[in-house]
C-alpha positions in Angstrom: -15.2 -2.0 20.0 -12.4 -2.6 22.5 -10.7 -5.8 23.1 -10.2 -7.2 26.8 -8.7 -10.2 28.0 -9.5 -12.2 30.9 -7.4 -15.1 32.5 -9.3 -18.4 32.3 -7.7 -20.5 34.6 -5.0 -23.3 33.4 -5.8 -25.4 30.5 -7.0 -28.9 30.7 -4.6 -31.9 28.7 -2.2 -28.9 28.1 0.1 -29.3 31.5 0.5 -26.3 33.1 -0.4 -23.5 31.3 -2.7 -20.7 31.1 -5.5 -19.9 29.0 -7.3 -16.6 28.3 -10.5 -15.5 26.8 -10.4 -12.2 24.1 -13.6 -10.3 23.8 -14.0 -7.5 20.9 -16.7 -5.5 23.8 -19.0 -8.2 25.1 -18.8 -11.0 22.6 -16.2 -13.7 23.0 -13.7 -14.0 20.1 -10.7 -16.3 21.1 -8.7 -17.9 23.3 -5.2 -17.3 24.0 -2.6 -19.9 25.9 0.7 -20.2 26.5 2.9 -22.7 28.9 4.2 -22.1 32.1 7.4 -20.8 30.9 6.4 -18.8 28.2 7.9 -21.3 25.6 5.0 -22.2 23.2 1.8 -19.7 22.8 -1.4 -19.0 20.3 -4.3 -18.4 19.5 -7.5 -19.8 18.6 -10.4 -17.9 17.0 -13.7 -19.3 17.8 -15.6 -20.6 14.9 -12.1 -21.5 13.3 -11.0 -24.9 13.9 -7.3 -24.1 13.5 -5.1 -23.0 15.7 -2.3 -20.1 15.3 0.8 -20.8 17.3 2.9 -18.2 17.9 6.6 -19.3 17.7 9.6 -18.2 20.5 12.0 -17.8 17.4 10.8 -14.3 16.3 11.6 -15.1 12.7 8.9 -17.7 12.7 6.4 -14.9 13.6 8.2 -11.9 14.1 4.5 -10.1 15.9 4.8 -11.9 18.9 8.2 -14.1 19.9 6.8 -14.7 23.6 3.5 -14.2 25.8 5.1 -11.2 27.3 4.5 -9.8 23.5 1.3 -10.5 23.5 0.1 -9.1 27.3 0.8 -6.6 29.6 0.7 -6.4 33.3 -0.5 -9.7 35.4 0.4 -10.4 39.0 -0.3 -7.1 40.8 -0.9 -5.6 37.7 -4.1 -5.5 35.6 -4.1 -7.7 32.8 -4.2 -6.3 29.2 -3.3 -6.7 25.6 0.0 -5.2 24.4 -0.6 -2.4 21.8 1.2 -4.9 19.1 -1.5 -8.0 20.7 -4.3 -5.2 19.6 -3.1 -4.5 16.4 -3.2 -7.8 15.0 -6.3 -8.3 16.5 -7.6 -5.6 14.5 -6.1 -6.6 11.3 -7.5 -10.5 11.8 -10.7 -8.5 11.9 -10.4 -6.6 9.4 -9.7 -9.9 7.5 -13.3 -11.1 8.8 -11.2 -14.2 10.8 -14.2 -12.9 13.9 
């Protein structure tokens, strides 16, 4: 299967920012979010209560320092997942996270 991401809109109760649905094929597996400045972002896997924040300091979470490290495109370009995001999702899939 291949991963894809779709913009879901602005999150309720989180202030301004954006949320995205992440799919493995046709199956919804997670929600990715970021604030309007890109200072804070993270992922929530379906069926898991824990939210995994990606901190902006690379020493706290070296894989994704900012939303641009997770997403590619946007604006006039098609929205997609970065190569690092796909690698991360494949690792989580292998761990049985989803």
